[in-house]
C-alpha positions as CSV (number, residue, x, y, z in Angstrom):
1,M,26.8,225.4,32.9
2,T,27.3,226.7,29.3
3,R,24.5,226.8,26.8
4,E,26.4,224.2,24.6
5,Y,26.9,221.8,27.4
6,G,23.3,222.0,28.4
7,R,22.1,221.3,24.9
8,R,24.3,218.2,24.6
9,A,23.1,216.9,28.0
10,F,19.5,217.4,26.8
11,V,20.2,215.5,23.6
12,R,21.8,212.6,25.5
13,A,19.0,212.4,28.0
14,G,16.4,212.4,25.2
15,A,18.3,209.6,23.4
16,A,18.3,207.5,26.5
17,V,14.6,208.0,27.1
18,G,13.9,207.1,23.4
19,L,16.0,203.9,23.7
20,G,14.3,203.0,26.9
21,A,10.9,203.3,25.2
22,V,12.0,201.1,22.3
23,L,13.3,198.4,24.7
24,A,10.1,198.6,26.7
25,R,8.1,197.9,23.6
26,L,10.3,195.0,22.5
27,W,10.7,193.4,25.9
28,P,7.7,194.2,28.2
29,A,8.2,194.6,32.0
30,G,11.8,195.7,31.5
31,Q,13.1,192.4,30.2
32,T,15.9,193.2,27.8
33,T,17.4,189.7,27.4
34,A,16.4,186.1,27.9
35,A,18.7,185.9,30.8
36,A,17.0,188.9,32.4
37,A,13.6,187.2,32.1
38,E,12.4,185.1,35.1
39,A,13.7,181.6,34.6
40,V,11.2,178.8,34.0
41,D,11.4,175.1,34.3
42,L,10.3,174.3,30.7
43,C,10.7,176.3,27.6
44,A,9.5,175.5,24.0
45,V,11.0,177.5,21.2
46,T,9.5,177.4,17.6
47,G,11.6,178.4,14.6
48,A,13.5,177.2,11.6
49,D,16.9,177.9,13.2
50,H,17.3,174.8,15.4
51,Y,20.7,175.7,16.7
52,Q,19.4,179.0,18.1
53,G,16.2,177.4,19.1
54,A,18.1,175.0,21.5
55,R,20.2,177.9,22.8
56,R,17.1,180.1,23.5
57,A,15.2,177.3,25.2
58,I,18.0,176.7,27.6
59,E,18.6,180.4,28.2
60,H,15.0,180.8,29.4
61,L,15.6,178.1,31.9
62,G,18.3,180.3,33.5
63,G,21.1,179.3,31.2
64,M,23.4,176.3,31.0
65,S,25.2,177.4,34.2
66,R,22.0,176.4,36.1
67,F,22.8,172.8,35.2
68,V,26.6,172.8,34.5
69,P,28.7,174.3,37.2
70,K,32.1,175.7,36.1
71,G,34.8,173.0,36.1
72,S,32.3,170.1,36.0
73,T,32.3,167.0,33.9
74,V,29.2,166.7,31.7
75,G,27.7,163.6,30.2
76,L,25.6,164.0,27.0
77,L,23.3,161.1,26.1
78,I,22.2,161.9,22.6
79,N,19.8,159.9,20.5
80,H,21.8,160.0,17.3
81,Q,22.4,156.4,16.2
82,F,19.5,156.0,13.7
83,R,19.9,156.6,10.0
84,N,16.5,157.8,8.8
85,P,15.1,161.4,9.0
86,G,13.0,162.1,12.1
87,A,14.5,159.1,14.0
88,H,17.5,161.0,15.4
89,V,18.4,164.3,17.0
90,S,19.2,167.1,14.6
91,P,23.0,167.8,14.8
92,D,22.2,171.5,15.1
93,V,20.4,170.8,18.4
94,A,23.1,168.5,19.7
95,Q,25.9,170.9,18.8
96,A,24.1,173.8,20.4
97,V,23.9,171.9,23.7
98,A,27.6,170.9,23.5
99,T,28.6,174.5,22.8
100,L,26.6,175.8,25.8
101,C,28.3,173.2,28.0
102,W,31.8,174.5,27.1
103,E,30.6,178.1,27.4
104,A,29.4,177.4,30.9
105,G,33.0,176.4,31.8
106,A,32.7,172.6,31.7
107,R,36.0,170.8,32.3
108,A,35.1,167.9,30.0
109,V,32.1,166.9,27.9
110,L,31.6,163.2,27.4
111,S,29.5,161.5,24.8
112,L,27.9,158.5,26.6
113,K,26.9,156.8,23.4
114,D,28.7,156.2,20.1
115,A,27.4,158.3,17.2
116,R,27.2,157.2,13.6
117,F,30.5,158.1,11.8
118,T,28.8,160.8,9.7
119,Y,26.7,162.4,12.5
120,W,29.3,165.0,13.6
121,R,30.9,165.4,10.1
122,R,29.7,168.9,9.5
123,E,31.1,172.4,9.9
124,G,29.5,175.6,11.0
125,R,28.1,176.6,14.4
126,G,28.9,174.1,17.1
127,A,31.3,172.0,15.1
128,E,34.3,172.8,17.3
129,A,32.3,172.0,20.4
130,A,31.4,168.6,19.1
131,R,35.0,167.8,18.1
132,R,36.2,168.6,21.7
133,M,33.9,166.0,23.2
134,T,35.2,162.6,24.5
135,A,33.5,159.4,23.6
136,C,33.2,157.0,26.5
137,S,30.8,154.2,25.6
138,G,31.4,150.6,26.5
139,N,32.6,151.1,30.0
140,Y,29.8,149.3,31.8
141,V,29.2,148.5,35.5
142,T,26.5,146.5,37.2
143,V,24.5,148.4,39.8
144,E,21.4,147.9,41.8
145,V,18.3,150.1,41.2
146,P,17.1,151.5,44.5
147,G,13.4,150.9,45.0
148,G,13.0,149.3,41.5
149,Q,9.7,147.6,41.0
150,A,10.4,145.7,37.8
151,L,14.0,146.6,37.3
152,K,16.4,145.5,40.1
153,T,19.8,145.7,38.5
154,V,21.3,147.2,35.3
155,E,24.5,147.1,33.3
156,I,25.1,150.8,32.5
157,V,27.8,153.1,31.2
158,K,29.9,154.0,34.3
159,E,30.1,157.6,33.4
160,F,26.3,157.9,33.3
161,L,26.5,157.7,37.1
162,A,29.9,159.4,37.6
163,V,29.5,162.7,35.7
164,D,28.7,165.9,37.6
165,A,25.9,166.8,35.2
166,L,23.8,164.5,33.0
167,I,22.1,165.9,29.9
168,N,19.6,163.8,27.9
169,V,19.1,165.0,24.3
170,S,16.5,163.0,22.4
171,V,14.0,163.3,19.5
172,V,10.3,163.1,19.7
173,K,9.0,160.2,17.6
174,H,6.5,157.4,17.2
175,H,7.4,154.1,18.8
176,E,6.0,150.8,17.6
177,G,5.6,149.4,21.1
178,T,5.0,152.4,23.4
179,N,3.5,154.8,20.8
180,Y,5.8,157.6,22.0
181,A,9.5,157.9,22.7
182,C,11.7,160.7,23.7
183,I,13.6,161.7,26.9
184,L,12.6,158.9,29.3
185,K,13.0,156.1,26.7
186,N,16.4,157.5,25.5
187,A,17.9,156.6,28.9
188,M,18.0,153.0,27.7
189,G,20.8,154.2,25.4
190,A,23.2,154.0,28.3
191,L,22.5,150.3,28.9
192,T,24.0,147.1,27.6
193,Y,22.0,145.2,25.0
194,G,21.5,142.5,27.6
195,T,19.8,144.9,30.0
196,C,17.7,146.3,27.2
197,Q,16.5,142.8,26.4
198,F,15.3,142.4,30.0
199,F,13.1,145.5,29.5
200,H,11.5,143.7,26.6
201,F,11.5,140.0,27.7
202,G,11.8,140.1,31.5
203,H,8.1,139.8,31.9
204,G,8.2,136.2,30.4
205,K,5.2,136.8,28.2
206,G,7.1,136.6,24.9
207,G,7.4,139.1,22.1
208,W,9.5,142.2,21.8
209,Y,6.6,144.3,23.0
210,G,4.7,141.5,24.8
211,D,4.2,143.6,27.9
212,V,4.5,147.4,27.3
213,E,3.5,148.1,30.9
214,F,6.5,146.1,32.2
215,L,8.8,147.9,29.7
216,S,7.4,151.2,30.9
217,Q,7.9,150.3,34.5
218,C,11.5,149.4,33.8
219,V,12.0,152.8,32.2
220,A,10.5,154.5,35.2
221,D,12.6,152.4,37.6
222,L,15.8,153.3,35.6
223,H,15.1,157.0,36.4
224,R,15.1,156.2,40.1
225,L,18.8,155.4,39.6
226,R,19.6,158.8,38.1
227,K,17.5,161.5,36.5
228,P,19.0,163.9,33.9
229,D,19.8,167.3,35.2
230,L,18.7,168.8,31.9
231,A,16.4,167.4,29.2
232,V,16.4,168.7,25.6
233,A,13.8,167.4,23.2
234,D,14.1,167.8,19.4
235,A,10.7,168.2,17.8
236,T,11.9,169.9,14.7
237,T,11.4,167.0,12.2
238,I,9.8,163.9,13.7
239,L,8.6,160.4,12.8
240,T,4.8,160.0,13.2
241,T,4.7,156.4,12.0
242,N,7.0,153.4,11.9
243,G,9.1,154.5,14.8
244,P,11.6,154.2,16.3
245,F,13.7,153.4,13.3
246,G,11.7,154.6,10.3
247,P,11.5,155.4,7.5
248,G,8.0,156.7,8.1
249,R,5.7,159.7,7.7
250,L,7.3,162.9,8.9
251,A,6.0,166.0,10.6
252,T,7.9,169.3,11.0
253,P,6.7,171.1,14.2
254,Q,10.1,173.0,14.2
255,V,10.1,173.1,18.0
256,V,12.9,172.6,20.5
257,V,11.9,171.9,24.1
258,A,14.2,172.1,27.1
259,G,13.3,171.4,30.7
260,A,14.7,170.8,34.2
261,N,12.7,167.5,34.4
262,A,12.4,164.6,32.0
263,V,8.9,163.7,32.9
264,S,7.6,167.3,32.3
265,V,9.4,167.5,28.9
266,D,8.0,164.2,27.7
267,A,4.5,165.2,29.0
268,Y,4.7,168.4,27.0
269,C,6.0,166.7,23.8
270,T,3.2,164.1,23.6
271,R,1.2,166.8,21.8
272,F,3.4,166.5,18.7
273,L,2.1,162.9,18.2
274,N,-1.5,163.9,19.0
275,L,-1.3,162.1,22.4
276,T,-1.8,163.1,26.0
277,P,0.6,162.3,28.9
278,T,-1.9,159.9,30.4
279,Q,-1.7,157.8,27.2
280,V,2.0,157.1,27.6
281,A,2.7,154.5,30.4
282,M,6.3,155.6,30.8
283,I,5.2,159.1,31.7
284,T,2.5,158.1,34.2
285,R,4.6,155.4,35.9
286,S,7.6,157.8,36.2
287,A,5.4,160.5,37.7
288,A,3.9,157.9,40.1
289,L,7.4,157.1,41.3
290,G,8.1,160.8,42.0
291,V,10.6,161.1,39.1
292,G,8.9,164.2,37.9
293,E,5.7,166.2,37.2
294,A,3.4,165.1,34.4
295,D,0.7,167.7,35.2
296,L,1.9,170.7,33.1
297,G,-0.5,173.0,35.0
298,K,2.0,172.7,37.8
299,V,5.1,173.4,35.7
300,K,6.4,176.9,35.2
301,S,6.8,177.1,31.4
302,R,7.2,179.5,28.5
303,E,6.6,179.2,24.8
304,L,8.1,181.6,22.2
305,S,9.0,181.9,18.5
306,I,12.2,183.0,16.9
């Protein structure tokens, strides 16, 4: 070995050691990327960049490939039909989810509910992913709900049941009847108006919110039909009063929450409206049916800021 070669080798080795020390300080326990970290079942990301927040939250679940196998057809049920701020999902969050679906190798990405005309009219990150989606609302079928206690049959978008992967993307907000609405409640967006009316009036007691317990049981029963494979909750700007339509008082937690189970995500997000999971009948009734875990102490979760 020549003296020059030995000196260069020493410099390279020293540089490698130095880089390793830097990475160890930035990512403890040898974690150098989100993908390298141990996957969790729920991740909440706080930050002003909502597009990256959604991406990071899903990355910490193990990445979109955990939920969207390559070559699969994906159905996105996005709460995007309302006009007022805090009443609908941020387009940045929705576009991030759509982008990750394509990046995971999805064959098709379907929008299960019509968006307002202006919702996707924006450029920047995720715009191309949104344009590539296929709208498929209005194709309803009537099906029985297995083991339904209050809800026996529904008229539902056919693709809700037919897609390989179902992703529910909703916004955390106050609700006039149920006090809280997000992932579980958003599943009603796949139903006909007639079926939604049954949720509100099927109890026979009168009034749009004449029996919130009955409405909540219908929501729980609906998830016996099919649960989303991935739930993404937008808690960036939310309605804290006069929901679900608004306008109302707004709060800006600046958080995106993603999880492998709708019940757990809703249970986590009740905090943004100063509620607990036990105060929301949709959550407790869904948990009682075995739809998901409402006890967050039993959920592997992670919180981070960007």
